[in-house]
C-alpha positions in Angstrom: -0.1 0.1 0.0 1.4 3.5 -0.8 2.9 5.1 2.5 4.1 8.4 3.3 6.1 9.3 6.5 5.9 12.7 7.6 8.1 14.8 10.0 10.8 12.4 9.7 14.3 12.7 11.2 17.1 11.1 9.6 18.0 8.6 12.3 14.1 7.6 12.2 14.1 7.1 8.2 17.1 4.9 8.6 15.2 2.5 10.9 11.9 2.7 9.2 13.3 2.1 5.8 14.4 -1.4 7.0 11.1 -2.7 7.2 9.2 0.0 4.8 11.2 -0.2 2.0 8.4 1.2 -0.5 7.6 4.1 1.6 8.1 7.9 1.0 9.8 10.0 3.6 9.6 13.5 4.1 10.9 16.1 6.9 7.9 18.4 6.2 4.7 18.4 8.2 1.5 17.4 6.6 -0.6 20.5 6.0 -3.2 21.9 3.7 -0.7 23.3 1.3 1.1 20.0 0.5 -1.5 17.4 1.2 -2.7 17.6 -2.6 0.8 16.1 -3.7 0.2 13.1 -1.7 -3.4 12.5 -3.0 -2.6 8.8 -4.1 -1.3 7.8 -0.8 -3.3 5.4 1.3 -1.3 5.0 4.5 0.1 8.4 6.2 2.2 8.6 9.5 2.8 11.9 11.2 4.0 13.2 14.6 2.0 15.7 16.6 2.8 18.8 14.4 0.8 17.8 11.6 -2.9 19.1 12.4 -5.1 16.3 10.4 -8.2 18.1 9.8 -11.4 17.9 7.5 -9.4 20.0 4.7 -6.5 17.7 4.8 -8.5 14.6 4.8 -10.4 15.6 1.7 -7.3 16.0 -0.2 -6.4 12.5 0.3 -9.3 10.4 -1.2 -7.6 7.1 -1.2 -6.4 7.4 2.7 -7.1 4.2 4.5 -5.0 4.6 7.6 -3.5 7.6 9.6 -0.6 6.3 12.3 0.3 9.0 14.7 4.0 8.4 16.2 2.5 9.6 19.5 0.1 8.5 22.2 -2.0 11.7 21.9 -4.2 11.9 19.0 -6.1 15.6 19.5 -4.2 16.7 16.3 -6.7 14.4 14.5 -10.2 14.8 13.4 -11.2 11.3 14.6 -14.7 12.0 13.8 -14.2 12.9 10.3 -11.9 10.0 10.1 -14.7 7.5 11.2 -17.2 9.3 8.5 -14.6 8.5 5.9 -13.9 4.9 7.4 -10.3 6.0 7.9 -8.7 4.0 10.7 -6.4 5.8 13.1 -3.4 4.1 15.1 -1.5 5.4 17.9 1.5 4.3 20.1 -0.4 3.6 23.3 2.7 3.0 25.3 6.2 3.9 24.6 7.4 6.4 27.3 5.5 5.7 30.7 9.0 5.6 32.6 10.2 8.5 30.3 7.7 11.0 30.8 7.4 10.2 34.5 10.9 10.7 34.8 10.8 14.2 33.1 8.1 15.0 35.4 10.5 14.5 38.5 13.2 16.2 36.5 11.0 19.5 36.2 9.8 19.1 40.0 13.3 18.7 41.3 14.7 21.5 39.4 12.0 23.6 41.0 12.1 22.4 44.4 15.8 22.6 44.5 16.3 25.7 42.6 18.9 24.1 40.0 18.5 26.6 37.4 19.3 29.4 39.8 22.1 27.6 41.4 23.7 27.2 38.0 23.4 30.6 37.0 24.7 31.8 40.3 27.7 29.5 40.5 28.7 30.6 36.9 29.2 34.0 38.6 31.3 32.2 41.3 28.7 33.2 43.8 28.7 30.6 46.6 25.9 32.2 48.8 23.2 29.8 49.7 20.7 32.4 51.3 18.7 32.3 47.9 19.0 28.7 47.1 16.8 27.2 50.0 14.7 24.3 48.7 12.1 21.9 50.1 12.1 18.1 50.7 9.8 15.9 48.6 9.8 13.2 51.4 6.8 13.4 53.5 4.9 15.9 51.1 1.6 15.0 49.2 1.4 14.6 45.5 -1.7 14.6 43.8 -1.9 12.9 40.4 -4.5 14.0 38.0 -4.9 11.1 35.7 -3.4 7.5 36.7 -2.8 5.9 33.5 0.2 4.2 32.6 2.4 7.3 33.0 0.6 8.3 36.0 1.2 5.1 37.8 5.0 5.5 37.2 4.8 8.8 38.6 3.1 7.2 41.7 6.0 4.5 41.9 8.9 7.4 41.7 6.9 9.4 44.2 6.7 6.7 46.7 10.2 6.1 46.3 10.8 9.6 47.6 8.6 8.9 50.4 5.8 10.8 49.3 2.0 10.2 50.2 0.2 10.0 46.9 -3.7 11.0 46.2 -5.4 10.9 42.8 -8.2 12.1 41.1 -9.9 9.9 38.4 -13.4 10.1 36.7 -13.6 6.5 37.3 -11.5 5.5 40.4 -10.3 1.7 40.5 -10.4 0.8 44.3 -8.6 -2.4 43.9 -5.7 -0.3 42.1 -5.9 2.2 45.0 -5.3 -0.8 47.5 -2.5 -2.4 45.5 -0.6 0.7 44.9 -1.4 2.2 48.3 -3.1 5.6 47.4 -6.2 7.3 47.9 -8.7 8.6 45.5 -10.2 12.2 46.2 -12.4 14.5 44.3 -10.6 17.2 42.3 -11.0 20.1 44.7 -10.1 18.1 47.9 -7.0 16.9 45.9 -6.1 20.4 44.9 -6.4 21.7 48.5 -4.3 18.9 50.0 -1.3 18.6 47.6 2.2 19.9 47.9 2.4 19.1 44.2 -0.2 18.6 41.5 0.9 16.7 38.2 -1.4 16.1 35.3 -1.3 12.9 33.2 -4.7 13.0 30.9 -5.3 13.0 27.4 -6.9 16.4 25.9 -10.6 16.1 25.4 -13.4 18.2 25.7 -13.8 17.2 29.2 -10.6 17.6 30.3 -9.7 21.1 28.4 -8.6 23.5 31.0 -9.3 21.1 34.0 -7.1 23.4 35.9 -8.9 26.9 35.5 -9.4 30.5 36.9 -12.1 29.2 39.3 -10.4 26.3 40.8 -6.9 27.8 40.9 -7.4 29.5 44.2 -8.4 26.0 45.9 -4.7 25.0 45.7 -2.8 24.4 48.6 -0.7 27.6 49.1 2.9 27.1 48.1 1.9 24.1 46.0 4.0 23.2 42.8 2.2 22.5 39.5 3.5 20.2 36.9 2.3 19.4 33.3 3.9 17.1 30.9 0.7 15.9 29.2 -1.1 18.3 27.0 -0.8 22.2 27.3 -4.8 22.6 26.7 -5.4 20.9 30.2 -4.3 24.2 31.9 -5.7 27.7 31.4 -2.6 29.7 30.9 -4.3 32.5 32.7 -5.0 30.6 35.7 -1.3 29.7 36.0 -0.1 33.4 36.1 -3.0 34.3 38.4 -1.8 31.7 40.9 1.8 33.0 40.5 0.9 36.6 41.1 -1.3 35.6 44.2 1.4 33.4 45.8 -0.8 30.5 45.3 1.9 28.7 43.6 5.6 28.3 44.4 6.6 27.1 41.4 5.5 25.7 37.8 7.2 23.2 35.6 5.7 22.7 32.0 6.8 20.4 29.1 3.9 21.5 27.2 2.2 25.0 26.6 -1.3 25.9 25.1 -0.6 27.3 21.2 2.6 25.6 21.4 2.5 24.8 17.8 1.7 28.3 17.0 4.2 29.5 19.4 7.3 28.6 17.3 5.9 29.9 14.0 5.0 33.3 14.9 6.4 35.1 12.1 4.5 33.2 9.6 1.2 33.5 11.9 1.6 37.4 11.1 1.5 36.7 7.3 -1.2 34.1 7.4 -4.4 35.1 5.2 -6.8 33.4 8.2 -6.0 34.0 11.8 -9.3 33.2 13.2 -8.2 30.1 15.0 -5.1 31.5 16.7 -5.3 33.0 20.6 -3.2 35.9 20.5 -3.7 36.3 24.3 -2.7 32.9 25.0 0.4 33.1 22.8 1.3 36.5 25.0 0.8 34.6 28.2 3.0 31.8 27.1 5.6 34.4 26.4 5.4 35.6 29.9 5.6 32.1 31.5 8.6 31.3 29.6 10.5 34.1 31.1 8.8 34.0 34.8 11.5 33.3 37.5 9.1 30.7 38.9 8.5 28.7 36.1 10.7 26.1 34.1 9.5 25.3 30.5 10.6 22.6 28.4 10.2 22.2 24.7 7.6 19.3 24.5 10.6 17.1 25.3 9.4 14.6 28.1 9.3 11.9 25.5 12.6 12.2 24.2 14.8 9.6 25.3 16.6 6.8 23.1 14.8 4.2 24.4 11.3 5.8 24.0 12.0 6.8 20.5 13.0 3.3 19.4 9.8 2.0 21.0 7.6 4.6 18.9 9.5 3.5 15.7 8.8 -0.2 16.4 5.2 0.3 17.1 4.6 2.5 14.1 6.1 -0.2 12.0 3.8 -2.8 13.5 0.8 -0.7 13.0 1.5 -0.1 9.3 2.6 -3.8 8.8 -0.3 -5.2 10.7 -3.0 -2.9 8.5 -1.3 -3.9 5.4 -1.7 -7.9 6.3 -5.4 -7.2 7.0 -5.5 -6.3 10.8 -5.7 -2.9 12.4 -3.9 -2.7 15.6 -3.7 0.3 18.2 -6.7 1.9 17.0 -8.3 4.8 18.7 
């Protein structure tokens, strides 16, 4: 089947070509401008920068399968794909430990003031007075979303001696007993947690689960971490929490409107800007430069081991479909 792989890095191409010799490879994102050039393709694979909407799908009349090289799939119009009988596969599990470890990398950098310490020592300043941190031991961590990544976060947190509480729409009491944690409603979790960390997919139900209405319910001095999806948190709520002294620090690997953030020059020349939230983009800039915020560039997934797992599952998704069985469909 005719296959094209978008957003490809050279090292990925080497691995994929061994198993998908007839595929076409391109570094480009899939967009409405280039989709027509691939009208005969039956299978496409993209990463998260390609926003696969109705306009693009309509320019791919032979499309039968979309394989996203990610766990999240909010960049794909699933409803329209279903109406066109197009299967969508993802990589459901490749970096649970990887993302969980990055979660604690952000948290430890905040609680032990690592960026400030590095900047200070580069000036040969050994004064400790502004570098006082906090212990994680005996603190309470509230995990919002307890899937595979959330469970890895739980185990790491318990290794630090933290108490774990969690919010989930469908509590699993057997899991709670086995992993030694308690479920709480969202407001209670926010009020009791020294650290709040998000590990949810972005859906209409979870969008802005942290918002201006509930930011005031956080325990004063809490830390907020998000390595999931930017849209889970209203950016304005973060700034409100920081300005009012509710949050001591924020660690973000994702930002709302992050795709637009690194394309700001092209945004200004686009004929249509109706779907761009310029207010959120402004707030993103403020967050990036805020002294109590650490932002990394959607890099939590990015370990050698996780990247190899992504490629392997992508190959399996494509080959299984060609052989008549769709796997890892969403």
